[in-house]
C-alpha positions as CSV (number, residue, x, y, z in Angstrom):
1,M,21.5,34.4,189.4
2,S,18.4,34.2,191.5
3,S,16.9,37.4,193.0
4,T,17.8,36.2,196.5
5,A,21.5,35.8,195.8
6,R,23.7,38.4,197.4
7,T,26.6,40.1,195.7
8,P,29.9,40.5,197.6
9,E,29.1,44.2,198.0
10,K,25.8,43.5,199.7
11,R,27.3,41.0,202.0
12,S,30.1,43.4,202.9
13,H,27.5,46.2,203.5
14,K,25.5,43.8,205.8
15,L,28.6,42.7,207.7
16,R,29.5,46.3,208.3
17,W,26.1,46.9,209.9
18,V,26.5,43.8,212.1
19,V,29.9,44.9,213.3
20,F,28.6,48.4,213.9
21,A,25.7,47.1,215.9
22,I,28.0,45.0,218.1
23,G,30.2,48.0,218.6
24,I,27.2,50.2,219.7
25,L,26.0,47.5,222.1
26,G,29.5,47.3,223.6
27,L,29.6,51.1,223.9
28,V,26.2,51.4,225.6
29,G,26.2,48.3,227.8
30,G,29.9,47.8,228.5
31,A,32.2,49.3,231.0
32,G,35.8,50.5,230.8
33,S,37.7,48.6,228.2
34,D,34.5,47.2,226.7
35,K,33.3,50.7,225.9
36,L,36.7,51.4,224.1
37,V,36.5,48.2,222.1
38,G,32.8,49.0,221.2
39,L,33.8,52.5,220.1
40,L,36.6,51.1,217.9
41,L,34.3,48.5,216.4
42,A,31.6,51.1,215.6
43,V,34.1,53.5,214.0
44,G,36.1,50.8,212.3
45,A,33.0,49.3,210.7
46,W,32.4,52.3,208.5
47,T,35.9,53.7,208.0
48,P,36.7,51.8,204.8
49,A,33.4,52.9,203.2
50,I,34.0,56.5,204.2
51,V,37.5,56.4,202.8
52,L,36.2,55.0,199.5
53,H,33.6,57.7,199.1
54,V,36.2,60.4,199.8
55,R,38.5,58.9,197.2
56,K,35.7,58.7,194.8
57,R,34.7,62.3,195.2
58,R,38.3,63.4,194.7
59,Y,38.7,61.3,191.6
60,F,35.5,62.7,189.9
61,A,36.6,66.2,190.8
62,S,40.1,65.8,189.6
63,E,41.5,67.6,186.6
64,E,42.5,64.3,185.1
65,F,39.0,62.9,185.0
66,Q,37.5,66.1,183.7
67,Q,40.0,66.3,180.9
68,A,39.4,62.6,180.0
69,K,35.7,63.2,180.0
70,A,36.0,66.2,177.7
71,D,38.2,64.2,175.3
72,I,35.6,61.5,174.8
73,A,32.5,63.8,174.8
74,S,31.9,63.2,171.0
75,V,32.2,59.4,171.5
76,V,29.7,59.5,174.4
77,A,27.3,61.7,172.3
78,E,27.4,59.1,169.4
79,H,26.9,56.3,171.9
80,N,23.7,58.0,173.3
81,E,22.5,58.7,169.7
82,L,22.9,55.0,168.9
83,A,20.9,54.1,172.1
84,E,18.0,56.2,170.7
85,Y,18.3,54.5,167.4
86,I,18.1,51.1,169.1
87,A,14.9,52.2,170.8
88,E,13.5,53.1,167.3
89,I,14.4,49.7,165.9
90,R,12.7,48.0,168.9
91,E,9.6,50.2,168.5
92,R,9.1,49.8,164.8
93,G,10.4,46.3,164.4
94,S,8.5,43.1,163.8
95,F,9.0,40.4,166.5
96,A,6.2,37.9,166.2
97,V,4.7,35.5,163.7
98,G,2.3,32.6,164.2
99,Q,0.6,31.3,167.3
100,S,-0.9,28.0,168.6
101,S,-4.6,27.5,168.5
102,T,-4.7,25.2,171.6
103,G,-6.5,27.0,174.4
104,Q,-7.4,30.1,172.4
105,Y,-10.7,30.3,174.3
106,A,-9.3,29.2,177.6
107,H,-9.8,32.6,179.1
108,L,-13.5,32.1,178.9
109,A,-13.4,29.3,181.5
110,T,-11.9,28.8,185.0
111,T,-10.3,25.6,186.2
112,E,-10.0,24.5,189.8
113,N,-8.7,21.4,191.4
114,V,-11.4,20.1,193.7
115,S,-9.8,16.8,194.6
116,Q,-10.4,15.6,198.2
117,W,-7.2,13.6,198.3
118,N,-4.4,14.7,200.5
119,Y,-1.8,14.2,197.9
120,R,-3.3,16.6,195.3
121,R,-0.8,17.0,192.4
122,D,-0.6,20.5,191.2
123,R,3.1,20.6,190.6
124,N,2.8,21.0,186.8
125,V,0.0,23.0,185.3
126,A,-0.6,23.4,181.6
127,Q,-0.4,27.0,180.1
128,F,-3.6,27.0,178.1
129,E,-3.9,30.7,177.6
130,A,-0.4,31.3,176.2
131,P,-0.5,31.8,172.4
132,N,3.2,30.8,172.2
133,V,2.7,27.5,174.0
134,H,1.3,24.4,172.2
135,N,-0.1,21.8,174.6
136,C,0.4,18.4,173.1
137,S,1.4,14.8,173.5
138,L,4.8,13.6,174.8
139,Q,5.5,12.3,171.3
140,V,5.0,15.7,169.7
141,V,7.3,17.2,172.3
142,R,10.0,14.8,171.4
143,N,9.5,15.1,167.6
144,A,9.7,18.9,167.9
145,S,13.2,18.6,169.5
146,M,14.4,16.6,166.5
147,D,12.7,18.7,163.7
148,P,12.0,22.1,165.3
149,I,11.4,24.0,162.0
150,K,8.8,21.5,160.7
151,Y,6.9,21.4,164.0
152,V,6.9,25.2,164.6
153,M,5.4,25.7,161.2
154,K,2.8,23.0,161.7
155,Y,1.6,23.7,165.1
156,F,2.0,27.5,165.3
157,N,0.2,28.1,162.0
158,I,3.2,29.5,160.1
159,K,2.0,28.9,156.5
160,A,4.4,28.5,153.6
161,D,2.9,31.4,151.5
162,E,4.1,34.7,150.3
163,E,2.5,36.9,152.9
164,T,3.8,34.8,155.9
165,L,7.2,34.5,154.3
166,G,7.4,38.3,154.0
167,Q,6.5,38.6,157.7
168,V,9.2,36.1,158.7
169,E,11.9,38.0,156.6
170,E,10.8,41.3,158.2
171,M,11.1,39.7,161.7
172,G,14.5,38.3,160.7
173,T,15.7,41.7,159.6
174,S,14.4,43.4,162.8
175,I,16.1,40.8,165.0
176,S,19.4,40.8,163.1
177,N,19.6,44.7,163.2
178,L,18.7,44.7,166.9
179,E,21.2,42.0,167.7
180,E,24.0,43.9,166.0
181,A,23.0,47.3,167.4
182,V,22.8,46.0,171.0
183,A,26.2,44.3,170.7
184,N,27.7,47.4,169.2
185,L,26.4,49.5,172.0
186,Q,27.9,47.2,174.6
187,F,31.2,47.3,172.8
188,R,31.1,51.1,172.8
189,E,30.5,51.1,176.6
190,T,33.5,48.9,177.1
191,S,35.7,51.1,174.8
192,I,34.7,54.3,176.7
193,T,35.7,52.7,180.0
194,E,39.0,51.6,178.5
195,R,39.8,55.0,177.1
196,I,39.5,56.8,180.4
197,D,40.9,53.8,182.4
198,P,39.5,54.6,185.9
199,P,41.3,53.4,189.0
200,K,40.6,49.8,190.1
201,F,38.4,51.0,193.1
202,I,36.2,52.9,190.8
203,R,35.8,49.9,188.4
204,K,35.0,47.7,191.4
205,H,32.7,49.8,193.5
206,F,31.4,52.8,191.5
207,M,31.1,51.7,187.8
208,N,27.6,52.8,187.3
209,E,28.3,56.1,188.8
210,F,31.4,56.4,186.7
211,L,29.4,56.0,183.4
212,D,26.7,58.4,184.7
213,Q,29.5,61.0,185.4
214,V,30.9,60.5,181.9
215,G,27.4,61.0,180.5
216,V,26.7,57.6,179.1
217,E,22.9,56.8,178.8
218,F,22.2,53.1,179.4
219,S,19.9,51.3,177.0
220,P,17.7,48.7,178.9
221,I,16.7,47.2,175.5
222,T,17.3,43.6,174.8
223,V,16.4,41.5,171.8
224,P,12.8,40.1,172.2
225,Y,13.3,36.7,170.6
226,P,10.0,35.0,169.9
227,Q,10.0,31.7,171.7
228,Y,7.7,28.8,170.8
229,V,7.1,26.0,173.4
230,F,5.7,22.5,172.9
231,E,4.6,21.3,176.3
232,Y,3.3,18.0,177.7
233,T,1.6,17.9,181.1
234,S,0.3,14.6,182.4
235,A,-3.4,14.4,183.6
236,G,-2.3,14.4,187.2
237,G,0.2,17.2,186.8
238,N,2.9,14.9,188.2
239,S,4.9,14.8,184.9
240,A,5.8,17.5,182.3
241,Q,8.2,17.9,179.4
242,R,8.8,20.7,177.0
243,T,10.8,21.6,173.9
244,S,11.5,25.3,173.3
245,V,12.4,26.9,170.0
246,R,13.9,30.4,170.1
247,L,13.7,32.4,166.9
248,D,17.1,33.9,166.8
249,T,18.9,34.7,163.5
250,P,20.1,31.2,162.7
251,T,16.7,29.7,163.4
252,I,14.9,32.4,161.3
253,D,17.3,31.8,158.4
254,A,16.5,28.0,158.5
255,L,12.8,28.9,158.7
256,T,13.1,31.3,155.7
257,E,15.0,28.8,153.6
258,T,12.5,26.0,154.4
259,M,9.5,28.2,153.5
260,S,11.2,29.3,150.2
261,E,11.8,25.7,149.2
262,K,8.1,24.9,149.8
263,I,6.8,28.0,147.9
264,R,9.2,27.8,144.9
265,F,8.8,31.3,143.7
266,R,11.4,34.0,143.3
267,K,10.0,37.1,141.5
268,S,7.2,38.5,143.8
269,A,8.1,41.3,146.1
270,A,7.3,39.3,149.2
271,G,9.2,36.3,148.0
272,Q,12.3,38.2,147.0
273,R,12.3,40.1,150.3
274,A,12.1,36.9,152.2
275,L,15.2,35.5,150.6
276,M,17.3,38.0,152.7
277,T,19.3,36.0,155.2
278,S,22.2,36.7,157.5
279,R,24.6,35.1,155.0
280,L,23.4,37.4,152.2
281,R,23.7,40.5,154.5
282,E,27.3,39.5,155.4
283,H,28.1,38.9,151.7
284,I,26.9,42.4,150.8
285,K,28.9,44.0,153.5
286,G,32.0,42.2,152.4
287,R,31.4,43.1,148.7
288,D,31.2,46.8,149.7
289,N,34.4,46.4,151.8
290,Y,32.5,47.2,154.9
291,T,32.0,50.8,153.8
292,C,29.0,52.9,153.8
293,K,28.0,53.6,150.1
294,Q,26.6,56.9,151.0
295,C,29.1,58.7,153.3
296,G,32.2,56.6,152.7
297,I,33.0,55.7,156.3
298,S,34.2,52.2,157.0
299,T,35.0,49.8,159.8
300,H,38.7,50.1,158.8
301,A,38.6,53.8,159.9
302,E,36.1,53.3,162.7
303,P,36.0,49.9,164.3
304,H,32.9,50.7,166.3
305,L,30.9,51.4,163.1
306,L,27.4,49.8,162.9
307,L,26.6,48.8,159.3
308,E,23.3,47.7,157.9
309,V,22.2,46.2,154.5
310,D,19.6,48.4,152.7
311,H,17.3,47.9,149.6
312,I,18.2,50.7,147.2
313,V,14.7,50.5,145.8
314,P,12.5,49.5,148.8
315,V,10.6,46.2,148.5
316,S,7.4,48.2,149.2
317,R,8.1,50.1,145.9
318,G,8.8,47.1,143.8
319,G,12.5,46.5,144.7
320,L,13.8,43.0,144.7
321,T,16.3,41.3,147.0
322,A,19.0,41.0,144.4
323,E,22.7,42.0,144.8
324,E,22.4,44.9,142.4
325,N,19.5,46.3,144.6
326,L,21.3,46.0,147.9
327,Q,23.9,48.3,149.4
328,T,25.8,48.8,152.7
329,L,24.9,51.8,154.8
330,C,26.1,53.0,158.1
331,W,23.3,53.2,160.7
332,K,23.2,57.0,160.6
333,C,22.7,57.1,156.7
334,N,20.2,54.3,156.9
335,R,18.3,56.0,159.7
336,S,18.3,59.3,157.7
337,K,16.9,57.4,154.6
338,S,14.2,55.8,156.6
339,N,13.1,59.0,158.2
340,K,12.9,60.7,154.8
341,M,10.8,57.9,153.4
342,V,8.4,58.1,156.4
343,T,7.9,61.8,155.9
344,A,7.7,61.6,152.1
């Protein structure tokens, strides 16, 4: 939705002001019955809003709401703790690899269209300074749409070597963990609302205030997917085409497998770590019956549970991505393990 689009609430709010203004004009400038009509319009314009706010205050002060709020206090506290954990994942995670070399020194120059013609064509301008944009021919743009992995590796300098493969796997783990954590948090927010089951008028008009009253802390964090763009812009700027490749989990899995096939090694730490894919993570969770191997909690007992796959012996200490070195941990146990390793 564009920033200029109006929600029904905003349109209703504006309409109330219009009716109110008409009423005031009738009240000030009218005579006799016109003044009465103006008064009724002015009062009637805001009566529904006043009634809603009175009902809202009564509901939030009611014993029913306060009891429901107390009943789910522990659920809300865990939600807020998970929101903090998501911020930690976002802060320490890896979300970039490779860049285009086209225009790497473009910031050293300035460009200006000095054409004297009346039909100057500035409708499409190439993005020379963006490291995630490769300015190229139309043929490359079209080829990249048919074979995105090959062309991302070629034109964004993602080399098929051990070091880069390790970076790609690390980025894949960060994105996968963040995807699951954000989805889990949104699921929890929906569940909190369903457990209290506020009246329809609260859901419609005061949902943000409802969650604030309950104590839910919103997490503004989204998944920062790296996006690589192949862009063609004609000399006159009248024509442009682009192919965009977003490195989400399926794309990173394909990139990891392609790089692994090119490198053909399996026993170095970087190589083994890079073989971790979403399919392997799901396989390990299934093998462990979706149960945390440390505290024993499972998704069968707690449907909201966020599970992660962990290297028992970390890759940085010589551990390999082999089934016997992988375990399922809940996010709390994994967070505790990570914090202990950082302080060790």
